[in-house]
C-alpha positions, 0 to 999 in steps of 0.5 A: 453907144459907139459900137462897131459893126462887128459888135453890133452883129454879135449875139453877145452884145446887149440889144438896145433900142428906142421907139420912134412913136411912128408906125407902119402898115404890114402890107400882108396883114394890114396891121400897124407895126411900131417902128423902133431904132435898134443898135443891132440893125445894120444900115447897109443890110438890105434897105437898113430897115428890117421886119422884126420876127422875134419868135424866129430870130434870136436877136429879135427875141432878145430885143422884144423880150427886153422891151415887152414887145409882142412875140407871135409864132408864125412857124410851127416845127413840123409835127407840133400840134397846131394848138400850140401856135399861141403857147409863149416861147422861152426862146426863138424857134429857128427851124423850118416848119408850117406857117401859122397865124399868117392868114392865107399862108397858114398851113404852107411850108415856110419856104414855100410861103416865102416864095408866095409872099415875094410873088405878092409883093412884086405883083402888088408893087410894094416889094421885090426880090433881092439877094443880100450878101452877108459877107463882111471883111475878115480880120484873120490875125490874132494875138494868141499862141494857139493858131497858125503863124502868119508866114511873113517877115519884116525887113527894114530894107525890103519891107514885108517879105513872104516866107519862102515855100521851102521854109514852110510851115512856120512852127510855133515856138515852145519857149513862150511866156503866157501872161495877161495882156501879152502876145505869147509869140513876142516873148520868144526872141528865138522865134522873132529874130530871123534873116530876110529871105531876100537880102539876108539881113536881120529881120523879125517875124510876124508874131500874130497868128491866124484865126483858128478858122484858117485851120478848121475850115479844111480839116476834113480834107486831111482825113482823106490822106492823113499819113501824107508827109509831103502834102496835106492830101494827094489830088487823087485822094481828093478826087476819089473821096470828096465831097463829104456825103453828110455833115452833122454839126451844131447850128452855130457852125451853119454860117461862119464855119461852113462859109469858110469851108466853101471858100477854101474848097473853091480856092483849092478847086481854082488852084487845081487841087480839087474837082468838086465845087462844094465841100458838103453834099448834105447838112444836118444841124442837131439841136441842143440838150435842154434842162427845164427849158434852158440850154445846158451849159456850165455857166448856168449850172444845169449840166447833167453829168454823163458819168452819173447816167452811165454808172447808173443805167449804162452807156446804151441807155444814155445813147438810146435816150438821146437818140429817142427823145427828139428828132435830131434837128430839134432841141432835146429836153432832158428827162430822168423819167425818159432815161428810166423808160429807155432803161426799162425798154432795154431790160425788156429786150434782154428778158425777151431774148432770155425767154426765146434763147433755148428755143432759137439759140444756135448752140442749142440746135435752134437754127436747125429747128427753125430753118423753114417757116413752113405753113404760116397761120394768121398770127405768124403772117402778122408777126412776119409782116410787122417784122419786115414793116419795121425793117423797112421803116427803120431803114428809111428813118435812119438811112435817108431821113435821120429820124432816129426817134421814130426808128427807135419807136418802131423797134419798141412796137416790134418788141411789144408785138413779139411779146404778144406773139410769144403767148400764141399757142402754136407760135412758129419758132422760125418767125420768132427767131427772125423777129428776135434777130431783126430786133437786135440788128436794128437796135445795134446802132442805137444800143451797141453793147447790149445787142452784142451781148445778146447776139453772142448769148444766142450762139452767134460767133461773129460780132453783131456789128459785122452782120449785114443789115436785114433785108425786107422780104416784100412777100411778107408785106403782102396782106391777106386782109385789109381794113376798109373805112366805110363812110356815109356822106363823108362821115365814118360809120364802120371799119370792115375787114375784106380780102386784100385782092378785092377789085373796086367793083367787088368792094362796092358790092361787099359794102352794099351787103353791110347789114346796117347800110339801110339803117344808115341811109334812112330811106334816102337814095344812094346817088354815088359810091366813091371807092378808093381801093385798099382804103375806103368806100364813101356812099353819098345819099340824098 
């Protein structure tokens, strides 16, 4: 329909196509693939013919849905059960994961599989690697008020003249009129009329403004020196602070905004204002919040008001649910039951603290009574081990992996363990105090208000948020006994408790003493014993 290139690449434009009646053969699977002509495929991208992957491309998904074409999942997000590979999708899945429905590439990481596929294409001569650039011409001018004025002056005698540096920045006028179909800056005569910096004659300013990307593409550099009144930022501040360690943003920013940010950073580097080549060290693109399988949006009328959740359950509950319900890079399905579950959990933490308060509170001399661990029984050692395993796991999950949901899950498990430990007849108060305070410190980033309140109730004078992060006591992780899996010809027969320090030979001897070994072997000869210290023993019989 005569769409220009920009419109054809837009996600908003309607996808239209025509089946040619012809087919081609997929060189990897041997399957026949129908050939369609589509209005959103660009002739100058690649060879002009692309392989549609509707399950993992938003535009392909929209096209395939409209024309009832097959939508086959070939990448399952990590952690998704493989049984879900044939579950119909409600929208395209555009995250990395594990290959499925892909023959010899099943089970591979998708990026590893791409390399293997490219190798095969080159080896068999039906394809080759090639870099396809997504760069397009960028028209930066806009006919709107909110943007940076383009610093150009039009003179009948001198032509287009740049605004001199000592007259920058050009400020937006305040006497504009906003009405439909009119560029607001053209309504300000005071702004438009000026003098030519070259000849001094009458001239007029450019009334278009720049695309807002011109400002938003380097905003992070202003953060490093926000009070500088003469420069956007001092070079020494840029050298000290840049680059950004971690960038978190929506997937919609992953191409344009970050691409422009790289342009600005590299240009500033070339001009000597920065030393770094890249603006951001790491990128995390978080998922969307969904309700009933659809992304929340005002236009769809499926938005849940945070005020309602906060007034009913509190801000900590809302925050905890959002962080717990899904990995940050995955879409989050809103669930009222999930919110209530997080609310109940926070109440459990409160009740647990109340039950321990008198025994471990600093105000009641609890810290004196629980200063030393003393001789620990098995239950106390197990409690300490779980406490420090949780510290280790949460530190890793939120510090390097950004798996906030699994971090919260680990804290929940520790709360359950401390509830059980409370029932021990000789529970060690020092162990309980350490576990309770570790729970609060680990939970504080997720639920800052309730943990602050409990921390104060336990007699601490300073804020929980000014405390050091808990450290792992490696000695607490050492186990006296471990569970070993016993197998016969690779089949599980039993799990046995053995001293942790047993050598492979001692472990093998221990297994030979198992009272049911003769029954399991059924008169067969033992031909080999495979021992994996700390994990399993597999006895091979014939």
